[in-house]
C-alpha positions as CSV (number, residue, x, y, z in Angstrom):
1,M,125.3,89.6,96.2
2,S,126.8,91.1,93.5
3,E,130.2,89.6,94.4
4,A,128.2,86.3,94.5
5,I,127.1,86.6,90.6
6,A,130.4,87.4,89.3
7,D,131.8,84.5,91.4
8,V,129.2,82.1,89.7
9,N,129.9,83.7,86.4
10,S,133.9,83.4,86.7
11,K,133.6,79.4,87.1
12,I,130.9,79.0,84.1
13,N,132.7,78.3,80.9
14,R,131.7,76.6,77.5
15,C,132.8,73.2,77.1
16,T,135.3,73.3,74.4
17,L,133.9,70.2,72.4
18,C,130.3,71.1,72.8
19,N,129.8,74.3,73.8
20,N,127.2,73.2,76.8
21,I,128.1,75.0,80.2
22,T,130.4,73.5,82.5
23,E,133.1,74.6,85.3
24,E,135.6,72.8,83.5
25,E,137.6,73.2,80.0
26,I,135.6,69.9,78.8
27,C,132.2,69.2,80.5
28,D,131.4,65.7,82.0
29,I,128.9,64.2,79.2
30,C,131.9,64.7,77.0
31,Q,134.4,63.3,79.1
32,D,132.0,59.6,79.6
33,K,133.6,57.3,77.5
34,S,130.6,55.2,78.2
35,R,128.5,57.6,75.9
36,N,127.3,56.2,72.5
37,K,128.6,57.4,68.7
38,T,125.1,59.6,68.3
39,L,125.1,63.4,68.6
40,I,121.9,65.5,68.9
41,V,122.4,69.2,67.9
42,V,120.5,71.6,70.2
43,E,119.5,75.2,70.4
44,S,120.9,75.4,74.3
45,P,122.1,73.9,77.6
46,L,118.6,73.9,78.6
47,D,118.3,71.8,75.8
48,V,120.9,69.6,76.8
49,F,119.6,69.3,80.9
50,K,116.0,68.4,79.1
51,F,117.2,65.4,77.2
52,E,119.6,64.2,80.1
53,S,116.5,64.6,82.3
54,A,114.0,62.6,79.5
55,S,116.1,59.9,77.6
56,P,118.0,56.9,78.3
57,L,120.0,57.5,75.0
58,K,123.4,58.7,76.8
59,A,124.5,60.5,74.0
60,H,126.6,63.2,73.0
61,Y,125.5,66.9,72.4
62,H,126.3,69.7,70.1
63,V,125.2,72.7,71.9
64,L,124.2,75.6,69.0
65,G,123.5,78.9,70.9
66,G,120.6,80.0,68.7
67,L,119.0,79.6,65.6
68,I,119.7,81.3,62.4
69,N,117.4,84.3,62.6
70,V,117.7,87.2,59.3
71,S,115.1,89.1,60.9
72,K,117.3,89.3,64.7
73,D,120.3,89.4,62.5
74,V,121.4,85.8,64.2
75,E,124.2,84.4,61.3
76,I,125.8,81.1,60.6
77,H,129.0,82.7,61.6
78,D,127.1,83.8,65.4
79,L,126.7,80.4,66.5
80,F,128.5,77.1,67.1
81,I,127.4,75.8,63.3
82,D,131.1,75.6,62.1
83,T,132.7,72.7,64.3
84,I,129.7,70.4,63.9
85,K,131.2,68.9,60.1
86,K,134.8,68.1,61.9
87,R,133.1,66.9,64.8
88,S,130.4,64.5,63.4
89,E,133.1,62.4,61.7
90,D,133.3,60.5,65.5
91,Y,129.1,59.9,65.5
92,K,127.3,57.1,63.8
93,E,124.1,59.6,64.0
94,I,123.5,62.8,64.0
95,I,120.3,63.8,65.8
96,L,118.8,67.3,64.8
97,A,116.7,68.5,68.0
98,L,115.2,72.0,67.0
99,S,112.5,74.0,67.6
100,P,109.8,73.2,64.9
101,T,110.0,76.9,64.0
102,L,111.0,78.8,60.7
103,E,114.4,79.7,62.5
104,G,114.9,76.1,63.4
105,I,114.0,74.8,59.9
106,V,116.5,76.8,58.4
107,T,118.8,75.8,60.7
108,A,118.7,72.4,60.5
109,N,118.2,72.8,56.8
110,Y,121.5,74.3,56.4
111,I,123.0,71.5,59.6
112,K,121.8,68.3,56.7
113,S,123.3,70.1,53.6
114,M,126.8,70.4,55.5
115,L,126.7,66.3,56.9
116,S,125.2,65.1,53.2
117,D,127.3,62.1,53.7
118,K,126.2,61.2,57.6
119,K,123.1,60.1,59.0
120,V,121.3,62.8,60.1
121,T,117.5,62.7,61.4
122,Q,115.4,65.0,63.3
123,L,112.8,64.4,66.1
124,A,109.2,63.5,65.0
125,Q,106.9,66.3,65.4
126,G,103.1,66.4,65.8
127,I,100.1,66.5,68.4
128,P,101.2,66.6,71.9
129,L,100.1,63.9,74.5
130,G,97.0,65.3,76.2
131,A,96.3,67.5,73.4
132,A,92.3,68.0,72.1
133,M,92.0,67.3,68.3
134,E,90.2,70.4,68.2
135,Y,92.6,73.1,68.9
136,V,95.6,71.2,67.0
137,D,96.9,73.7,64.2
138,E,97.3,72.9,60.4
139,L,100.8,72.4,60.4
140,T,101.1,70.5,63.7
141,L,98.6,68.3,62.0
142,K,100.1,67.9,58.7
143,A,103.6,66.7,60.6
144,A,101.8,64.2,63.2
145,L,100.5,62.9,59.6
146,E,103.8,62.6,57.7
147,N,105.6,61.1,61.0
148,R,102.9,58.9,61.9
149,K,104.1,55.3,63.1
150,K,102.6,52.3,62.2
151,G,100.2,50.7,64.9
152,N,100.5,47.1,64.3
153,K,101.4,44.6,61.1
């Protein structure tokens, strides 16, 4: 069993472009020339899998490997943030798809300041589908109100 785990670990690498997990030097997503000029910045490879399963966007990704977290000594140099600036030159839009936590907000703000000359958007935040209003906290309700969409003309 331990040999099988060691074998799997020896075959798994990080993509040299996006930091996603792959068996090659460059992952299939980064090699796919049919993808559009949108870069989605995510926290982990699991997030890439979720977007690939749920989104028809056909974007590229940039995996940070975590979020800035001062209380856990996770700083900018511990993450794959330094390569975003150079990498963003090839993209029309950068979508920040980070957790709406304090750490996610701090990380997103840092990246936005780095990319002030680019079109940077964030995922909408708000009330999840199927949630009862009585259980929605104030911050979520505030975000939902700020990110509301037009229902009709």
